N, C-alpha and C positions, 0 to 999 in steps of 0.2 A: 504494499499500499503506500510507504513512504518513498519506495523506489519509483513508483510509479509517478508521484508527484514532483520528485525531483527530477525524473525525465522530462515531463510536460513543462517544466519550468526551464529547464535547460533548451527543450526546443523552441518555446516562445522566445527567450531570451535571444537565440540564433537568430529566429526568423525578424525580430525586432532591429538587431544590429544590421542584417543585410538590407532591410529596409532604408536604415539612415545612410548606410554607405552608397547604395544605388541613388539615393536622393541627390548627394553631393556631386555625383560623376554627371548625372543628366545635367546640371546647371553649367558645368565646364565645356558641354558640347556646343552650347548656344553662345558663349562667350567669345566675343571675336579676340584672336590673338593679336599682341602688340608686335610691331615690327623690332628686330633686335635694334640697339643703341648703335650698332655699328652700321647699319643701313640709314641711319637717320644721318648720323655724323659724316658719312660719306658724301651727302649731298649738301653739307654746310657750305655757304657761299659758293652754289652752283645754281644752274637754271634748270627748267624743266626740259626734258629730253637730252641732259648733258650725260656722256658715258663716263662711269667709275667703275673703280673695281673697291672690292672690301674683303674682308675675311670674315666667312660663313660661321654659324653655330659651330660646324665640326670642323674649325680650323681649315676650310678650303677657301681657295681664292676664288671670289665670284666676280663675273663682270656683269654690271647693271647700268639700267638707264634711269635717271632721276623721274620720278611721276608724283603729282601731287594725288595723295590718298588723305581724305576727309582733311582738307587744309594744311597738310604736312607734306614737304617735298621729303620723299623717301627713295631708296636706292632699291629698284625692282629687277631683281636676278634675271638677264635674257635666257637663261636656261635653268631649269630646276636640278639643284643637285642630284646625282644619283642618274643623270640623263633624261630627265623630262622634257617635256615640250617647252618651247619659248612661249614667254608670255607675249600677248596682242594687246596694243596700248591704243 
């Protein structure tokens, strides 16, 4: 009898904690990512469509074009790391 109540309590606590964990993860999916500071700094004192290079998140050198996004001039890589497609502007 006591073992059954303990098992039920553990099951309930496990389900409750799983619910809280997935609640936080769901919010992150809808939150826009901020550009890395290197992408912002690369376009300091530059004009839109200027070509720049900067070091990416994984230490790779990226060739990029400065573009206005949300009223900020940001270096947008010409090709995604890992061989992705080129950005179109």
